[in-house]
C-alpha positions in Angstrom: 188.5 23.5 -71.7 187.0 19.9 -71.9 183.3 19.6 -71.4 182.0 18.6 -68.0 180.8 15.3 -69.4 184.3 14.4 -70.5 185.7 15.6 -67.2 183.3 13.4 -65.2 183.9 10.4 -67.5 187.6 10.6 -66.9 187.0 10.8 -63.1 184.8 7.8 -63.2 187.4 5.9 -65.2 190.2 6.7 -62.9 188.3 6.5 -59.6 188.6 3.5 -57.3 185.4 1.5 -57.7 183.6 0.3 -54.7 183.3 -3.0 -56.4 186.7 -4.4 -57.4 185.0 -6.7 -59.9 183.9 -3.7 -62.0 187.4 -2.4 -62.3 188.7 -5.8 -63.2 186.2 -6.1 -66.1 187.2 -2.6 -67.3 190.9 -3.6 -67.4 189.9 -6.8 -69.2 188.0 -4.8 -71.7 191.0 -2.5 -72.3 193.4 -5.3 -72.8 190.9 -7.3 -74.9 190.6 -4.3 -77.4 194.4 -3.8 -77.4 195.2 -7.5 -77.9 192.5 -8.0 -80.6 193.6 -5.0 -82.6 197.3 -6.0 -82.3 196.7 -9.6 -83.3 194.5 -8.7 -86.2 197.0 -6.1 -87.5 199.9 -8.7 -87.4 197.9 -11.5 -89.0 196.6 -9.3 -91.8 200.1 -8.0 -92.5 201.5 -11.5 -92.6 198.8 -12.7 -95.0 199.5 -9.7 -97.2 203.1 -10.7 -97.2 202.4 -14.3 -98.2 200.0 -13.2 -100.9 202.6 -10.8 -102.3 205.3 -13.4 -102.3 203.2 -16.0 -104.1 201.8 -13.5 -106.6 205.3 -12.2 -107.4 206.7 -15.7 -107.9 203.8 -16.9 -110.0 203.9 -13.8 -112.2 207.7 -13.8 -112.5 207.5 -17.4 -114.0 204.5 -16.7 -116.2 203.8 -13.2 -117.6 201.7 -10.1 -117.0 199.8 -10.7 -120.2 199.6 -13.3 -122.9 198.5 -13.1 -126.5 197.0 -16.4 -127.6 194.5 -17.9 -130.0 191.1 -19.3 -129.2 191.5 -22.6 -127.4 195.3 -22.2 -127.6 195.4 -23.1 -131.2 198.8 -22.4 -133.0 199.1 -19.1 -134.9 201.8 -17.2 -136.8 203.7 -14.6 -134.9 203.7 -12.2 -137.8 204.3 -8.5 -138.3 200.6 -7.6 -137.7 200.8 -9.1 -134.2 204.1 -7.5 -133.5 202.8 -4.1 -134.6 199.8 -4.3 -132.2 202.0 -5.2 -129.3 204.6 -2.5 -130.0 201.8 0.1 -130.3 201.1 -0.2 -126.6 203.7 1.9 -124.6 203.0 0.0 -121.4 204.3 -3.2 -122.8 208.1 -3.4 -122.3 208.8 -7.0 -123.3 207.4 -9.7 -125.6 208.5 -13.2 -126.2 206.8 -16.0 -128.3 206.4 -19.4 -126.8 205.0 -22.9 -127.3 203.5 -24.8 -124.3 202.5 -28.4 -124.4 201.9 -31.1 -121.8 204.2 -34.1 -122.6 206.0 -37.1 -121.1 209.6 -36.6 -120.0 211.6 -39.8 -119.8 215.0 -40.4 -118.3 216.8 -43.8 -118.1 214.8 -44.8 -115.0 211.8 -42.6 -114.7 208.9 -41.2 -116.7 207.0 -38.1 -115.6 204.4 -35.8 -117.0 205.6 -32.2 -117.5 204.7 -28.9 -119.0 207.2 -28.2 -121.8 207.8 -24.6 -122.8 209.5 -23.8 -126.0 211.0 -20.3 -125.6 212.7 -17.8 -127.9 216.2 -17.6 -126.5 216.8 -14.0 -127.8 213.7 -12.5 -126.1 213.0 -14.7 -123.1 215.0 -12.5 -120.8 212.7 -9.5 -121.6 209.8 -11.3 -119.9 211.3 -14.0 -117.6 213.9 -14.2 -114.8 214.7 -17.8 -115.8 218.5 -17.1 -116.2 218.8 -15.8 -112.7 216.9 -18.8 -111.3 219.5 -21.4 -112.4 220.9 -23.3 -109.5 223.0 -25.8 -111.6 224.3 -26.0 -115.1 224.2 -23.2 -117.7 221.6 -21.3 -119.7 222.3 -23.2 -122.9 220.0 -24.6 -125.5 222.3 -25.2 -128.5 223.5 -28.6 -129.5 226.6 -29.8 -127.7 229.3 -32.4 -128.5 226.6 -35.1 -128.2 224.5 -33.5 -130.9 221.5 -33.2 -128.6 219.9 -29.8 -128.0 219.7 -28.5 -124.4 216.8 -28.6 -121.9 216.5 -26.8 -118.6 214.4 -28.6 -115.9 212.8 -27.4 -112.7 214.5 -28.7 -109.6 211.4 -30.8 -108.6 211.1 -32.4 -112.1 214.9 -33.1 -112.1 214.5 -34.9 -108.8 211.6 -36.9 -110.0 213.4 -38.1 -113.1 216.8 -38.5 -111.4 218.8 -36.4 -113.8 221.6 -33.8 -113.4 223.3 -31.5 -115.9 224.9 -33.6 -118.7 222.3 -36.4 -118.6 220.2 -37.4 -121.5 216.4 -37.1 -121.4 213.6 -37.7 -123.9 210.4 -35.8 -124.5 207.4 -37.8 -125.9 205.1 -35.5 -127.7 201.3 -36.0 -127.7 201.1 -34.8 -131.3 200.0 -37.6 -133.6 199.8 -37.6 -137.4 197.3 -40.5 -137.5 195.6 -42.8 -135.0 198.1 -45.7 -135.5 201.3 -43.7 -135.7 203.8 -43.4 -132.9 204.1 -40.1 -131.1 207.2 -38.0 -131.9 210.1 -38.5 -129.5 213.1 -36.1 -129.3 216.3 -36.5 -127.1 217.8 -33.6 -125.2 220.8 -33.0 -122.9 220.0 -31.5 -119.5 222.0 -28.3 -119.5 220.6 -26.6 -116.4 218.3 -26.8 -113.4 216.3 -23.9 -112.1 214.4 -23.3 -108.9 211.6 -20.8 -108.2 210.6 -22.0 -104.7 207.1 -22.9 -105.9 206.7 -26.7 -105.9 203.9 -26.4 -108.5 206.3 -24.9 -111.0 209.6 -26.6 -110.1 208.0 -30.0 -110.2 206.4 -29.8 -113.6 208.1 -27.3 -115.9 211.0 -27.5 -118.3 212.3 -25.3 -121.1 213.5 -26.0 -124.6 214.4 -23.7 -127.5 211.4 -22.6 -129.6 212.7 -24.1 -132.9 213.1 -27.5 -131.2 209.5 -27.2 -129.8 208.2 -26.3 -133.3 209.7 -29.5 -134.7 208.7 -31.7 -131.8 205.1 -30.6 -131.8 204.8 -30.2 -135.5 204.1 -26.4 -135.5 206.4 -25.1 -138.3 206.6 -21.2 -138.0 203.8 -21.2 -135.4 203.5 -20.5 -131.7 200.9 -21.0 -128.9 201.2 -17.5 -127.7 203.3 -14.5 -126.8 204.4 -13.5 -123.3 204.1 -9.8 -122.5 205.7 -7.9 -119.7 204.2 -4.5 -118.5 206.0 -1.5 -117.0 203.6 -1.9 -114.0 201.0 -4.3 -112.9 198.6 -1.4 -112.5 198.4 -1.3 -116.3 197.2 -4.9 -116.6 193.4 -4.4 -117.2 193.9 -1.3 -119.5 196.5 -3.1 -121.6 194.4 -6.2 -121.8 191.4 -4.2 -123.0 193.4 -2.3 -125.6 195.0 -5.5 -127.0 191.6 -7.2 -127.3 190.3 -4.3 -129.3 193.2 -4.3 -131.7 193.9 -8.0 -132.1 192.0 -9.9 -134.9 190.0 -13.0 -134.2 190.9 -15.7 -133.1 193.7 -13.9 -131.1 193.0 -12.4 -127.7 194.9 -11.4 -124.6 194.6 -12.9 -121.1 196.1 -11.5 -117.9 197.8 -13.0 -114.9 194.6 -12.4 -113.0 192.7 -14.6 -115.4 195.3 -17.4 -115.3 195.5 -17.6 -111.5 192.0 -16.3 -110.5 191.2 -19.3 -108.3 194.5 -18.9 -106.3 194.0 -15.2 -105.6 190.3 -15.6 -104.9 191.3 -18.1 -102.3 193.6 -15.6 -100.7 190.9 -13.0 -100.6 188.4 -15.5 -99.0 191.1 -16.6 -96.5 191.8 -13.0 -95.5 188.1 -12.3 -95.0 187.5 -15.4 -92.9 190.6 -14.8 -90.8 189.7 -11.2 -90.2 186.2 -12.2 -89.2 187.4 -14.8 -86.8 190.0 -12.6 -85.2 187.5 -9.8 -84.9 185.7 -11.9 -82.4 188.4 -10.9 -79.9 187.4 -7.3 -80.3 183.7 -8.2 -80.1 184.2 -10.0 -76.8 186.1 -7.0 -75.5 183.2 -4.8 -76.6 180.8 -7.0 -74.7 183.0 -6.6 -71.6 182.8 -2.8 -72.0 179.0 -3.2 -72.2 178.8 -5.2 -69.0 181.2 -3.0 -67.1 179.3 0.2 -68.1 176.0 -1.4 -67.0 177.5 -2.2 -63.6 179.0 1.3 -63.4 175.7 2.9 -64.2 174.1 0.8 -61.4 176.9 1.8 -59.0 176.7 5.5 -59.9 172.9 5.9 -59.6 173.1 8.5 -56.9 175.7 10.6 -58.7 173.6 10.5 -61.9 170.5 11.5 -60.0 172.3 14.4 -58.4 173.6 15.6 -61.8 170.2 15.4 -63.3 168.7 17.3 -60.3 171.3 20.0 -60.8 170.2 20.5 -64.4 172.0 17.9 -66.5 169.8 16.7 -69.4 169.5 13.1 -70.7 171.9 13.7 -73.6 174.6 15.0 -71.3 174.2 11.9 -69.0 174.4 9.7 -72.1 177.6 11.4 -73.2 179.3 10.8 -69.8 179.1 7.0 -70.2 179.7 7.1 -74.0 182.9 9.0 -73.4 183.9 6.6 -70.6 183.5 3.5 -72.9 185.1 5.3 -75.9 188.2 6.2 -73.9 188.7 2.5 -73.2 188.2 1.7 -76.9 190.3 4.6 -78.3 193.3 4.0 -76.0 193.1 0.2 -76.5 192.9 0.6 -80.3 195.8 3.1 -80.6 198.0 0.9 -78.4 197.0 -2.2 -80.3 197.9 -0.6 -83.6 201.2 0.6 -82.2 202.0 -2.9 -81.0 200.9 -4.5 -84.2 202.9 -2.1 -86.4 205.9 -2.4 -84.1 205.9 -6.2 -84.3 205.6 -6.1 -88.1 208.5 -3.6 -88.3 210.7 -5.8 -86.1 210.0 -8.8 -88.4 210.8 -6.8 -91.5 214.0 -5.4 -90.1 215.4 -8.4 -88.1 213.4 -11.4 -89.5 212.8 -12.7 -85.9 210.4 -15.5 -87.1 212.4 -17.6 -89.6 211.0 -20.4 -91.8 212.8 -23.6 -93.0 213.9 -22.9 -96.6 213.7 -26.5 -97.6 210.0 -26.6 -96.8 208.8 -23.1 -97.6 209.8 -21.0 -100.6 211.0 -18.2 -98.2 213.4 -18.2 -95.2 211.5 -15.7 -93.1 207.9 -14.8 -92.3 206.8 -12.3 -94.9 205.1 -9.1 -93.8 203.5 -6.4 -95.8 202.0 -3.5 -93.9 199.1 -1.7 -95.6 197.7 1.6 -94.3 194.2 0.7 -95.5 194.1 -2.5 -93.4 195.3 -0.7 -90.3 192.7 2.0 -90.9 189.9 -0.5 -91.3 190.9 -2.4 -88.2 190.9 0.8 -86.2 187.5 1.9 -87.5 185.9 -1.5 -86.8 187.3 -1.5 -83.3 186.0 2.0 -82.5 182.6 1.3 -84.1 182.1 -1.8 -82.0 183.2 0.1 -78.9 180.7 2.9 -79.6 177.8 0.4 -80.2 178.7 -1.2 -76.9 178.3 2.1 -75.0 174.8 3.0 -76.4 172.7 0.6 -74.3 174.1 1.4 -70.8 174.3 5.2 -71.5 170.7 5.2 -72.7 169.6 3.3 -69.5 171.4 5.9 -67.4 169.6 8.8 -69.2 166.3 7.2 -68.4 166.8 7.6 -64.6 164.4 9.9 -62.7 166.4 12.1 -60.4 163.9 12.2 -57.6 163.3 8.4 -57.4 167.1 7.7 -57.8 168.1 10.0 -54.9 165.3 8.8 -52.7 166.0 5.1 -53.3 169.8 5.5 -52.9 
């Protein structure tokens, strides 16, 4: 059996108000809570989707962890380093590399680029480069023209105006003396890859590790080692273990360290967007506050009679708290259902599409997280509860004799 406070609150909520304006505000409050919760759920899920897509693509074209020397100085990838890496069971792939900013020159154009020298035998253990090729082949050996192969990002290929089969030169920044010319090496474009991220596609190219060692004058040395983990959840623990076992000047750095600004920006954007959209719920809570105040004024006589019949102040407070909370609870639940339903429809049928030539995805990404929905629901209910406190407290302060006499 429900308590008499809940029974009366339900009757007040369903009864025809003498003042139509009060009922209108009550309906506005209900729809405001429902709309605010639904919009906030959808927006947070879409932002989670974008964050996951960007994170996945950046990590896929980088690494979970890197082993490198202090200030990226060249070092020998020897048995000692290999043993430390193999000792960690969470590391499932390792590939040495050289990275250097250089000038890439075609017949007509010159562009700055990040040149990566990769170990052909192990790169597939840590990178999806082979699956990202959109033209040409995954080939780095010398062809009929005696030039080794190079694979360019789509954006960089567009900037330099080259296609597979064209010749391109890399101008190294390495200098043996102040007045010497920088080393230059010719390559044949054998492939073009695309990740969907303009920052990578427009500035990255790959050559074989031995060619990079010759070009940048690092015989038998590398800049670092790419490491792939069995799960991103092991990132921090694996990084700490490597830093304990590696000898100075070597250390490990994670994808979180490499892209900390990007993901910090995502977190700030989510927080700001959540705060701004929460204003919809706050406005709806103020509507609940104003409607309850007017209901209290309208129901003075009934409240006075209840108190004269023995109802105490706390029971009177609960009547109006229940009334406001019923609006908040029903609005929050329906809002969450609508939000989850819209997100599910987008996941299943990709209703909102995006132009693939502008964005790196063809449909609006969505990732639903239970914790986000739970937080949105809790915030909505807390704001609703706070909005009910003042009018319910004012109702409990009424003196039954004066109220009945005045009414």
